[in-house]
C-alpha positions as CSV (number, residue, x, y, z in Angstrom):
1,M,21.3,107.4,-139.2
2,A,20.1,109.7,-136.3
3,I,20.2,108.6,-132.7
4,F,18.1,110.7,-130.5
5,L,18.8,108.9,-127.0
6,E,20.1,109.4,-123.6
7,N,22.7,106.8,-122.4
8,C,21.1,103.3,-122.5
9,P,21.8,99.8,-124.3
10,Q,19.8,100.9,-127.1
11,F,22.0,103.7,-127.9
12,A,25.0,101.3,-128.2
13,I,23.0,98.9,-130.4
14,A,22.1,101.3,-132.8
15,Y,25.2,103.1,-132.8
16,F,27.3,100.1,-133.4
17,G,24.9,98.5,-135.7
18,A,24.7,101.4,-137.8
19,L,28.6,101.6,-138.3
20,K,28.6,98.0,-139.2
21,A,26.1,98.4,-141.8
22,G,28.2,101.1,-143.2
23,A,25.8,103.8,-142.2
24,V,27.0,107.3,-140.9
25,N,25.7,108.1,-137.6
26,V,24.2,111.5,-136.4
27,C,24.1,111.5,-132.7
28,L,21.7,114.3,-131.3
29,N,21.5,115.8,-128.1
30,P,18.4,114.4,-126.3
31,M,17.6,117.8,-124.7
32,H,17.2,119.3,-128.2
33,K,13.9,121.1,-129.0
34,A,12.1,120.9,-132.3
35,T,13.9,123.9,-133.7
36,E,17.4,122.6,-133.2
37,L,16.6,119.1,-134.5
38,L,15.1,120.4,-137.9
39,H,18.3,121.9,-138.8
40,E,20.4,119.0,-138.0
41,F,18.0,116.8,-139.8
42,E,17.9,118.9,-142.9
43,D,21.6,119.5,-143.0
44,S,22.6,116.0,-142.4
45,G,20.1,114.3,-144.5
46,A,19.2,111.7,-142.1
47,R,16.8,109.1,-143.5
48,F,16.5,106.9,-140.2
49,L,16.0,107.7,-136.7
50,V,16.3,105.9,-133.2
51,T,14.6,107.5,-130.4
52,S,12.9,107.1,-127.3
53,D,9.1,107.8,-126.3
54,P,9.8,111.2,-124.8
55,G,12.2,111.9,-128.1
56,W,9.3,110.8,-130.4
57,A,7.0,113.3,-128.8
58,V,9.2,116.0,-129.7
59,V,10.0,114.8,-133.4
60,A,6.6,113.4,-134.3
61,P,5.1,116.9,-135.0
62,I,7.8,118.0,-137.0
63,R,8.2,114.5,-139.0
64,D,6.6,115.7,-142.2
65,R,9.3,118.5,-142.3
66,T,12.2,116.1,-142.3
67,G,13.3,113.5,-144.8
68,L,13.1,110.6,-142.2
69,E,11.9,107.4,-144.0
70,A,11.8,105.2,-140.9
71,V,11.7,105.8,-137.2
72,A,12.2,103.3,-134.6
73,V,11.0,104.0,-130.9
74,T,12.1,102.5,-127.8
75,A,10.9,102.5,-124.2
76,Y,14.0,102.9,-121.9
77,R,12.6,100.3,-119.7
78,D,12.7,97.6,-122.4
79,F,16.4,97.0,-121.9
80,L,16.2,97.2,-118.2
81,P,16.3,94.5,-115.7
82,T,12.8,94.1,-113.9
83,T,14.7,95.3,-110.6
84,P,17.6,97.7,-111.5
85,A,20.5,97.5,-109.1
86,L,20.9,101.2,-109.3
87,P,18.5,103.9,-109.2
88,V,17.5,105.2,-112.9
89,P,15.7,108.3,-114.0
90,P,11.8,108.0,-113.7
91,S,11.4,108.6,-117.2
92,F,13.3,105.3,-117.8
93,L,10.5,103.5,-116.2
94,E,7.5,104.9,-118.0
95,P,5.4,102.8,-120.3
96,P,5.6,103.2,-124.1
97,G,3.8,106.3,-125.3
98,P,1.9,106.6,-128.7
99,R,3.8,105.7,-131.7
100,A,1.7,106.2,-134.5
101,G,3.8,106.4,-137.6
102,A,6.6,104.6,-136.1
103,E,7.9,101.1,-135.5
104,D,8.8,99.5,-132.2
105,F,12.6,99.1,-131.5
106,S,12.1,95.9,-129.5
107,V,10.2,94.3,-132.3
108,I,12.7,95.0,-134.9
109,A,15.5,93.5,-132.5
110,R,13.6,90.6,-132.1
111,R,12.8,89.8,-135.7
112,A,16.4,90.8,-136.8
113,T,18.6,88.5,-138.8
114,P,22.4,88.3,-138.8
115,L,24.0,90.5,-141.4
116,V,25.4,88.5,-144.4
117,A,28.6,90.5,-144.0
118,P,29.4,94.1,-142.8
119,K,29.6,96.9,-145.4
120,P,33.2,97.6,-146.1
121,R,34.5,100.9,-145.2
122,A,38.0,102.6,-145.8
123,L,39.5,104.5,-142.8
124,G,39.0,107.6,-144.5
125,D,35.3,107.3,-144.8
126,T,32.7,109.3,-142.8
127,A,31.4,107.4,-139.9
128,L,29.9,110.4,-137.8
129,L,28.6,113.9,-138.3
130,Q,29.2,115.6,-135.0
131,Y,27.2,118.7,-134.8
132,T,28.9,121.8,-133.2
133,S,28.0,125.2,-133.1
134,G,29.8,128.1,-134.5
135,T,30.1,132.0,-134.4
136,S,27.5,132.0,-137.2
137,G,24.9,130.6,-134.9
138,V,24.4,127.9,-137.1
139,P,25.5,124.2,-136.1
140,K,27.9,122.6,-138.5
141,G,28.5,118.7,-138.6
142,A,32.1,117.9,-138.2
143,E,33.0,115.0,-140.4
144,I,34.5,112.1,-138.3
145,T,36.1,109.4,-140.2
146,H,36.5,105.7,-139.1
147,G,40.1,106.4,-139.1
148,N,39.8,109.5,-136.8
149,I,38.1,107.3,-134.2
150,V,40.6,104.2,-134.6
151,A,43.3,106.5,-134.2
152,N,42.1,108.4,-131.1
153,C,41.2,105.1,-129.4
154,E,44.5,103.8,-130.1
155,L,46.5,106.6,-128.7
156,Q,44.3,106.8,-125.5
157,R,45.0,103.1,-125.2
158,L,48.7,103.4,-125.3
159,Y,48.8,106.8,-123.3
160,I,46.4,105.5,-120.6
161,R,47.1,101.7,-120.7
162,F,43.6,100.9,-121.0
163,T,43.0,97.3,-121.4
164,E,40.0,94.8,-121.4
165,A,40.6,94.2,-117.8
166,D,39.6,98.0,-116.9
167,V,36.1,98.6,-115.9
168,P,35.3,102.2,-117.1
169,L,32.2,104.2,-115.6
170,G,30.2,105.8,-118.5
171,V,28.2,108.7,-117.2
172,L,28.9,111.3,-119.7
173,P,26.5,111.6,-122.4
174,W,27.3,109.6,-125.4
175,F,25.9,112.0,-127.9
176,H,28.8,114.2,-126.7
177,I,32.2,113.7,-128.4
178,T,34.0,112.9,-125.0
179,G,31.5,110.4,-123.8
180,M,31.1,108.7,-127.3
181,E,35.0,108.5,-127.7
182,C,36.5,108.1,-124.3
183,Q,33.9,105.7,-123.0
184,L,31.5,104.1,-125.5
185,N,34.1,103.5,-128.4
186,M,36.8,103.0,-126.1
187,M,35.0,100.4,-124.3
188,A,34.5,98.3,-127.6
189,Y,38.1,99.1,-128.9
190,V,39.7,97.4,-125.8
191,G,36.8,94.9,-125.2
192,A,36.2,96.1,-121.7
193,S,32.9,96.2,-119.7
194,L,31.2,99.5,-119.3
195,V,29.2,100.7,-116.3
196,A,26.5,102.8,-118.2
197,L,24.3,105.4,-116.2
198,G,21.6,107.1,-117.9
199,R,22.1,110.5,-116.2
200,F,24.4,111.7,-113.7
201,E,23.2,111.6,-110.2
202,L,25.6,112.0,-107.5
203,A,24.9,109.0,-105.1
204,T,24.1,106.8,-108.0
205,C,27.4,107.5,-109.6
206,L,29.3,106.9,-106.4
207,D,27.5,103.8,-105.7
208,A,28.2,102.4,-109.2
209,I,32.0,102.9,-108.7
210,R,31.7,101.1,-105.4
211,R,29.5,98.4,-106.3
212,Y,31.2,97.6,-109.8
213,R,34.6,98.4,-108.9
214,C,35.2,100.9,-111.7
215,T,38.7,101.8,-112.7
216,L,38.6,104.5,-114.9
217,T,36.0,107.4,-115.5
218,T,36.0,110.6,-117.5
219,L,34.1,113.5,-116.1
220,I,33.6,117.0,-116.6
221,A,34.7,119.9,-114.1
222,T,31.2,120.6,-112.6
223,V,30.9,116.8,-111.9
224,N,34.3,117.1,-109.9
225,V,33.1,119.8,-108.1
226,A,29.9,118.0,-106.9
227,I,31.8,115.1,-105.9
228,V,34.2,117.1,-103.8
229,N,31.7,119.6,-102.2
230,W,29.1,116.6,-101.2
231,P,29.5,115.9,-97.7
232,R,28.8,112.2,-97.9
233,T,31.4,111.5,-100.7
234,S,33.8,110.0,-98.0
235,E,31.3,107.4,-97.2
236,Y,31.8,105.5,-100.5
237,D,34.8,103.2,-101.3
238,L,36.3,104.8,-104.6
239,S,39.6,102.7,-104.1
240,S,38.8,100.9,-107.1
241,L,39.6,104.0,-109.5
242,R,43.4,104.1,-110.8
243,A,42.3,107.3,-112.5
244,C,39.8,110.0,-113.2
245,F,40.2,112.2,-116.5
246,S,38.3,115.6,-116.7
247,G,37.5,117.8,-119.5
248,G,35.0,120.2,-120.9
249,A,36.3,123.1,-118.8
250,P,39.2,124.0,-116.7
251,V,39.0,122.3,-113.1
252,P,40.0,125.1,-110.5
253,A,43.3,124.1,-108.9
254,E,41.6,124.2,-105.2
255,I,39.1,121.7,-106.7
256,A,41.9,119.3,-107.9
257,R,43.9,119.5,-104.6
258,R,40.5,118.6,-102.8
259,W,40.0,115.9,-105.1
260,E,43.4,114.4,-104.5
261,A,43.0,114.7,-100.7
262,L,39.8,113.0,-101.0
263,T,40.6,110.2,-103.3
264,G,44.3,109.5,-103.0
265,Y,45.1,110.0,-106.7
266,R,45.5,113.2,-109.0
267,L,42.9,114.7,-111.2
268,I,44.2,114.1,-114.9
269,E,42.9,117.0,-117.2
270,G,42.8,116.9,-120.9
271,Y,41.7,119.0,-123.9
272,G,39.9,118.2,-127.0
273,L,37.0,119.3,-129.3
274,S,34.4,117.8,-131.5
275,E,36.5,118.5,-134.5
276,T,39.4,116.4,-133.2
277,T,37.5,113.5,-132.2
278,A,37.9,114.5,-128.3
279,P,41.3,114.5,-126.9
280,T,44.6,115.8,-128.5
281,H,46.1,116.6,-125.2
282,I,46.3,114.7,-121.7
283,N,48.3,115.2,-118.5
284,P,50.9,112.6,-118.2
285,P,49.3,110.2,-115.4
286,H,52.3,109.9,-113.7
287,R,53.1,113.7,-113.6
288,P,50.0,115.8,-114.0
289,K,50.2,119.6,-113.8
290,Y,47.4,121.1,-112.2
291,G,46.1,124.3,-114.1
292,T,47.1,122.8,-117.5
293,V,45.5,120.4,-119.9
294,G,48.8,118.4,-120.4
295,V,50.8,117.7,-123.4
296,P,49.8,116.5,-127.0
297,L,49.2,112.9,-127.6
298,P,51.8,110.9,-129.4
299,L,51.4,111.7,-133.2
300,V,49.9,114.8,-132.3
301,D,51.6,118.1,-133.1
302,A,50.5,121.3,-131.3
303,K,51.8,125.1,-131.2
304,I,50.6,128.3,-130.2
305,V,50.5,131.0,-133.2
306,S,50.4,134.6,-133.6
307,L,46.6,135.9,-133.3
308,D,48.0,138.5,-135.7
309,D,48.8,136.5,-138.7
310,G,48.0,132.9,-137.8
311,R,51.3,131.6,-138.8
312,T,54.1,132.7,-136.6
313,E,54.9,130.4,-133.7
314,L,55.1,131.8,-130.5
315,K,57.4,131.2,-127.6
316,P,56.4,129.5,-124.4
317,G,54.8,132.0,-122.2
318,E,53.3,133.9,-125.1
319,S,49.6,133.7,-125.6
320,G,47.9,133.1,-129.0
321,E,45.8,130.7,-130.8
322,I,46.2,126.8,-130.4
323,V,46.4,124.8,-133.5
324,V,46.8,121.1,-133.8
325,R,47.5,118.3,-136.2
326,G,47.2,114.6,-136.5
327,P,45.4,111.5,-137.4
328,M,42.1,112.4,-135.1
329,I,41.6,115.6,-137.0
330,M,38.1,115.8,-138.8
331,K,37.8,115.6,-142.5
332,G,36.1,118.8,-142.7
333,Y,32.7,120.2,-141.9
334,W,29.7,118.6,-143.7
335,R,28.8,120.6,-146.9
336,R,30.8,123.7,-145.7
337,P,33.7,124.0,-147.6
338,D,34.4,127.7,-146.8
339,A,34.2,126.8,-142.9
340,T,36.4,124.0,-143.6
341,A,39.1,126.3,-145.2
342,E,39.0,128.6,-142.5
343,A,39.4,126.0,-139.9
344,I,42.0,123.7,-141.6
345,R,45.1,125.5,-143.1
346,D,47.8,123.4,-144.4
347,G,46.9,120.5,-142.2
348,W,46.7,122.4,-139.1
349,F,43.6,122.8,-137.4
350,Y,42.8,126.1,-135.8
351,T,41.0,125.5,-132.5
352,G,39.8,129.1,-131.8
353,D,41.1,128.6,-128.1
354,I,43.6,131.2,-126.7
355,G,46.2,129.7,-124.9
356,R,49.9,129.2,-124.0
357,V,52.4,126.7,-123.6
358,D,54.8,126.4,-120.5
359,D,58.6,125.8,-120.4
360,E,57.7,122.1,-119.9
361,G,55.5,121.9,-122.8
362,Y,52.4,121.7,-121.0
363,F,49.6,123.8,-122.5
364,V,47.1,125.9,-120.8
365,I,44.0,127.3,-122.0
366,E,43.4,131.0,-121.3
367,E,40.2,131.9,-123.0
368,R,38.1,131.3,-126.0
369,K,38.7,133.4,-129.1
370,K,35.3,132.9,-130.5
371,D,33.4,134.1,-127.3
372,M,32.3,130.5,-126.6
373,I,30.7,129.9,-123.4
374,K,31.3,126.7,-121.4
375,A,28.2,125.9,-119.2
376,S,28.6,122.6,-117.2
377,G,30.8,121.2,-120.0
378,Y,28.7,121.9,-122.8
379,S,29.7,124.5,-125.6
380,V,27.3,127.3,-125.8
381,F,27.8,129.7,-128.7
382,P,26.2,133.2,-128.1
383,A,25.3,133.7,-131.8
384,E,23.2,130.6,-131.8
385,V,21.2,131.6,-128.5
386,E,20.8,135.4,-129.8
387,A,19.3,133.9,-133.1
388,I,16.5,131.9,-131.3
389,M,15.8,134.9,-128.9
390,Y,15.1,137.1,-131.6
391,R,12.3,135.1,-132.7
392,H,10.4,136.4,-129.6
393,P,8.0,138.9,-130.7
394,A,9.1,141.4,-127.6
395,V,12.9,141.4,-128.1
396,A,14.3,144.3,-130.2
397,E,18.1,143.7,-129.6
398,V,19.8,141.0,-127.6
399,G,23.4,140.3,-126.2
400,V,24.4,137.0,-124.7
401,V,27.7,136.5,-122.7
402,G,29.3,134.2,-120.4
403,V,29.8,135.1,-116.8
404,P,31.9,132.9,-114.1
405,D,29.9,130.5,-111.9
406,P,31.6,128.6,-109.2
407,Y,29.8,125.4,-110.1
408,R,29.1,125.4,-113.6
409,G,32.1,127.2,-114.7
410,E,30.1,129.6,-116.9
411,D,26.4,130.7,-116.8
412,V,24.6,132.2,-119.8
413,L,23.2,135.9,-119.2
414,G,21.3,137.8,-121.6
415,F,20.9,141.4,-122.1
416,V,17.7,142.5,-124.0
417,V,16.3,145.7,-125.2
418,L,12.5,145.3,-125.7
419,K,10.4,146.8,-128.3
420,P,8.4,149.9,-127.3
421,E,5.4,148.3,-127.2
422,A,6.5,145.1,-125.2
423,R,7.9,147.3,-122.3
424,G,6.0,146.4,-119.2
425,A,4.1,143.8,-121.0
426,V,6.6,141.2,-120.5
427,T,8.9,140.1,-117.6
428,E,12.4,139.0,-117.4
429,T,11.1,135.7,-115.9
430,Q,8.7,135.2,-118.6
431,L,11.5,135.6,-121.0
432,V,13.6,132.9,-119.3
433,D,11.0,130.5,-119.3
434,W,10.4,131.3,-123.1
435,C,14.0,130.6,-123.9
436,R,13.9,127.3,-121.9
437,A,10.8,126.0,-123.9
438,E,12.5,126.9,-127.2
439,M,16.2,125.7,-126.6
440,S,18.3,123.0,-124.8
441,V,18.3,123.9,-121.0
442,Y,22.1,124.5,-120.9
443,K,21.8,127.0,-123.5
444,A,19.1,129.0,-122.2
445,P,20.1,132.2,-120.5
446,R,19.5,131.6,-116.6
447,T,19.2,135.4,-116.0
448,I,18.1,138.0,-118.5
449,R,18.4,141.7,-117.9
450,F,16.4,144.3,-119.6
451,V,18.6,147.3,-120.7
452,D,17.6,150.4,-122.5
453,A,20.5,150.1,-125.1
454,L,23.5,147.6,-125.7
455,P,27.0,149.1,-125.5
456,K,28.5,149.2,-129.1
457,T,31.5,150.1,-131.3
458,A,31.5,153.1,-133.8
459,S,30.8,150.5,-136.5
460,G,27.8,149.0,-134.4
461,K,29.0,145.8,-133.2
462,I,28.0,144.8,-129.7
463,L,30.5,145.1,-127.2
464,K,30.6,141.6,-125.4
465,R,33.5,142.6,-123.3
466,A,31.3,145.5,-121.8
467,L,28.5,143.3,-121.1
468,R,30.6,140.6,-119.4
469,E,32.0,143.4,-117.2
470,Q,28.4,144.5,-116.3
471,G,27.2,141.1,-115.7
472,R,30.2,140.6,-113.2
473,A,29.8,144.1,-111.6
474,R,26.1,143.5,-110.8
475,G,27.0,140.0,-109.3
476,D,24.7,138.2,-111.9
477,L,24.9,134.5,-111.5
478,T,27.6,134.5,-108.9
């Protein structure tokens, strides 16, 4: 069953209801466009969909090209109080839109009858297909099992001392593995009350912590930056928080120090991927170390191996690929045995991230082996963006890279060689606008530069390092 929603009660109802019924969830990014959705509908074989009115507006035109048998549409406001205690996104208050060909989620909920019994599932059965892109540019579905989810929740519970008395703030998107596992699943696992926000809005986020006395939250680096840089943050009482975890991108040491000065406690960084059901590493809450992602969770093995042979374990301080194994590692990539065999070897998952371990056992992420871009905590793969951009009739060649951005971590920069007949007929701004209409906003290049040719190796491979250097030299996106 596919879920195409922003954070809302309907998401949790659909998510846990599907799992209890024995179905497999496919949680889709609510920023996706039709082209992106088509692949995930087709690849997953999704038969049912729960979405919002804005989501249905995207899906309805392509419904006949999918295998969807039934669609339930909800208005976000259906599950909101008449007067929300905190501001909500304007779209959450909009009335229902046209729903021809779909059913009303609220009507279904009202006429629902209790299940006779949940459909039994084994720990090794697939619970979730979590789509993550790759260097091929084609998103792959990571098969996350019930056992993966339970194992990670239990390890987090023990390590963080998460209890039913905690009040976590749920501001990360639940379609993303970090928000799903560290907030939605953990809330249910320990029986805590989750304060759910539809989207991140700075004042609303801080007011929610103050109003509901939140004790824990997990954020991404860009949110941490926004909070410490906002002049009014000190006006909010954040004393109820006992810990804030951060992931998705490295937190600059200066930001971490400013966070500690502002809140009185240290920021705790961690590390994980969709394929690992989120965290495999977390900084010890009693002794976090800035600039690292911490140490492996209990029952998790991690090491640094040589980039040359992928087997030789390196010494502390030496850089290589991070590989991990443990009970939260995915079963494999859905219908992709070759990709699975490449990623999981002898029980070890090869992360594709380059890092090192220090003499105290703390892991440091240095760079991404696969040229992945981390923009505002989201993973962006250049090959996927390039594949979409090549559909534009004016584009002859394109190279996409990430360049440093002080707020987003990295931003997407595209270098484009136009077809001869298109030169002078299309502008860089027009192409940026086209990209934003064809792909999720965080993937679309924020800046595009027209060039006469792309730097290449003798074999014809585009030199991404040279493009990144050009972007930095010209001050793009900085």
